[in-house]
N, C-alpha and C positions, 0 to 999 in steps of 0.2 A: 572392347572393341569396335571401331567407327560401323556407322549407320550411313549408308549411303540414303539420300533423299530422295526418294519419284515425287511422282503427283497419280490420281487416275482421276478419270471424266466419263461421263457418259457419253456419245455420238451423239451431239444434236449442232445447229446448226453455229452456235459460238464456241463450240471447240477448238478449231482451229488457230483461233483469233488466240487462246488462253491456253494453250499448249505454246506459243511463239513469242505467251508472256514466260509463262514457267519457263522457257530455254533462257530468257535475260534476267532473269531473279534465279539461276543455276541449279536447278532441282537437275536431278538425273536422268530420268525414263519418264515419258508418258504410259500411260497404258489408257488403252481406250477398251470401255464395254463390249461385252458382242449381245446387244439387248435388242434384239429385232421387234417384240411386241408393246417395249417401252419406250426406245428411242432408235435412231434413226442406222446407218451404216458406219457398223464399226475401220472399214477397208477406206472405203469412201473420205470418211474423216479421217485417218492417217495419212492417208494421201497428200489429201488439200492440207495438211499439217505439214508434211515432210517439204513440200515446195515452199512451203514457210518456213522452215528453222533449216541451219548448219548442222547444232552439236547435239543436241538432244536426244536419245534413245526413243524408239518409238516401238509397240507391239500391241496385238489384241492381251486381252486383260479382265477374263479368261475367252475364248474358241470353245461355241460347243460343238461337237466334231458331225454329229447329224444332222445341221442344217446346213449342210452343205456338200455334195460331191469332193472326194481327195481332192482329185483334181482341179477344182475349184480352190478350193482353200490352199494348193500348192503354188496354182497360178497367181493368186491376190499373195502368197508372200513372196513370188520370184517379183511381181511391179514392187510391194513398199522396199527390195533391196533395189532394184533398181531406179527407185527414186530418191533414196536415202543412204544407199551404202549396207552392205552387210556388216560394218562395226554396229549401225545405228536401230537395227531390226532383233528385236529379242520376239516369242513368243510364247505366250502364253494361252493351254488349253487347259479344258476342266467339263462337268457332268453334268454339268447346266440349273444349277440350282435356280437362276436367275432364267438364264435365257429360255429353257424348257419349263419352269414353274406356271411364270404367268400366262403360257399360252396351255396351259392344266397336263401339262403332261412329268409326270415323274424322271429324276436326273434319270441321266447313262448309270449303267452297272458298272462297277469300275473294272472286272473282269472283263468288261470291252476294251476299256482307256487303251490298255498296251499296243491294239493291232491298230486303235485309231492314229493314234501317232504315230509308230511306225510308218503303216502305210506311206502319210504324207514326206514324210522323213527321205523313204528310199526312193518316192517320184521325185524329193529335190535333189538325191543324186545321180539322179538321170536313169534311176532302175525301171527293168520294167515290173509291173506286181498286176494284180488278180484284184479287180475291183468289179463286182455283181456278174462274176463267172466270164469277165473278158477280162483279156491283158491290153493294160493301158503303161502310156510314158510320154513324157513331156516331150512333145515333138516340136518345140520351140528352135526353130533354125536359127542361129547367130545373127543379132541385131535383132530380135526378136525378145528376149530376155537374156538375165543373166546366165552366163555358161555356168552348166553343171560342172559338180556338186555346189548344191549349192546349202552352208552349212553356217545355222544361226543357234544359238543360244535358246532352251525352251524351258519352260517353267510350269509344273500344274496343279492348277487349282484343290487343295485339299486342307479338310475343317478334322480330318482322323487319317487313324492306322491304316487304312487299307490305301487309303490314296499316297500319305507317305512311302507303301509298301513300294508301288506303284514308278514312284518319282526317284526312288532309291535304286530301282531295278531299270531304268531307262537313262540314270546318269541326268536328270535333272531338274532345278532347283525349287523351291517350292513357291504357292500363292496359297499363303492364306488369309481367313477375316477373323478367324477365333479358337486362335490359339489354344488347346486345353493347357493347364498346369499340369509340367511333368514332362511333356510330351519332350521326345528326345528328336533333336536335328541334325544329329550327327551323321557327317559324310557326307551333307549334301553341299552342293556347290555355291546355293544360295539359300534365303527366308525371306523374300516379301512380306510385309506384313500390309496389307489392307487397311488404314487408320482413316478412324470418322472424327469430327471433333472440330473443335473453332479454341483459337486464340482470348482470351477474355480482356476485354478493357476494363485500363480502372473501374474499382466498385461491380462491375456483372457479379450477378452468382447466376448457378445453375437453371432458376427456373425465372431468368429473365428473360423475355420473350424471343427478343433476336437469337441468344443461346439456344432457347428453346426448336426454334424454327429454323436453325442453321444449320447444330447437329441433332436434330431428333429424329433425321429420317437414318441416322445412318443406328440408332438405337432401336427404329422398327424396322428394322431389317432382323435384329435380333430373335424380334417379336415373332418375325412370318417364318425363319428360319424354324425356330424350339417349335412352334406349332404344330409344322406341317412334318418335321420328323420326326416329332414324338420325344422331342427331348425337354430331358426334369426342371433344367435349370430357368424354363418359362416360368415357374411358381415362383422364383426369387425376382422377376423384374413387378414394377411395383400396377398393380391393375390386373394383374394377369388374370385376372376369370372373368373380370368385366370384358374381357380382349374375345376371351374365349366365346365368351357372349354371342359379343356383338359379330363375330365371323362365322357358327352358329344359328343366328338369326339371316342369313342371307342364302340365295337357294344354293343345294349345295352342284349342281351341277356349269353355276357362273360364279363358285364362291371365288375361284382364286382370279377373276378378273375383282372384285373388289378390292382380294387384300394384296394383289398386288400393284395397282395402282398406285403411282407414286412412286412406285418402288425404286430404296435411292439415292433418289433426288427430290422429294414435297414429303411432306406427310399426308396421307388422305383422309378421307372424311372417319375412317376407324382409328387412324391411331392419332387424330387428333384428341380423343378421346383417352388415348389412356395413357400418350407418352409426356410424362412431366419430369419435373427441373432433374429431379432424385435418379430417372432411368439414367439419366447420363451419366453418373457414375461408371456406367462398365466401358466407356472409353477413355483409349488411357490417351488421347489427344484432344480433351479439351481440359486444359490450363490456361494460368494467366502466363503473361511471355518468360517473366524471370524461373519458371520451374515446366518450361516445355522442351530444353534441354537436358534439364536430371532423367525425363519422363522417358526420353529418346534413348538415354542410358540406360536405362533400368531396360529395356525391350532389348536392347541390345546386348547385355547380359544374358537375359531369358534365350537366347541364340537368333535373335530376328538379324537380319544383313542389311536391310532394304525397307523402308518403310515408304508405300505408295499412300502419298495422306491428299485425299475427297475432298473439295474445296466445294462446299455447298452454299446455296442461299446469293450473296455478293462474291461473286467466283475472283472476282479481283482483288480486291477487299482479304480475302482469305486465302491468297496466294504470297500477296505482298507481309500479312502479318506473320503467316507462318516463316516465311523464307527469313526474312528479318528478325523472329525469334530463335528462329533453330541456328542461324547464325550463317546462314547462305552468303555469299558474297557475288555473286554473279558470273 
């Protein structure tokens, strides 16, 4: 199975330029995180990228529904469609592991997700829906927004069976960072893996300072998630006990601030004490250039249809190295 190669970015000031480079290198889609407690606004970042590019698909990966009124989300999607064209827009939505946890809130319940998603979809079709006990509809006149219906592909951020069930019921694809062994993705239109890693230079090892600093944030995400979710896989990671001790030494009311500082992009003060080279073995995209294509093919055999590679550290170096090793031609 051919795996589509895309990329993922936090919404920071340099991201529109990095998305422009990603398009030049041949990446298929640029996903932008919805992480307001950690970085900037995903929609403003996507809009800036839209006017700098002409081919690459663009979309939030993934939106947190409760951060905005459904009408605000529908209007933002319409605006991106106006800027980039319908064929270049995709929308991801999730329960908020990062976007909510970083503000001290638990993720949304999966039971509530279908209603969150279908409300926005119905607004984009031009329907009248009830939100907070009032009927609402996109009232944009011609010339103020694209004509309804506005149909774009949707994906759901999942890491377990409940999310997969929701995605199947909605006919949506999935966006995942930690696929569990044996998971079946049958019947889904797409399976996007958020992939962390780095292409190793000749002679580099997993414990090389550059490698740990670049790919380490991808591992720290697993430490954070496994701890907060009570996932037994935390015990399999190096220095797991030390990690738990360091987290529990922080004030409980503000623990989420210490734990999530730098999440997805940098190793914070706690992470730097526990993340070592051996921990990077859980990342499928840490590999010498000669091995990367085989790693990607193996993921495809497991049901992954798209890899969203998140470059960290020297972003330009990471995008260029990954594109070259993976065989992208621009």
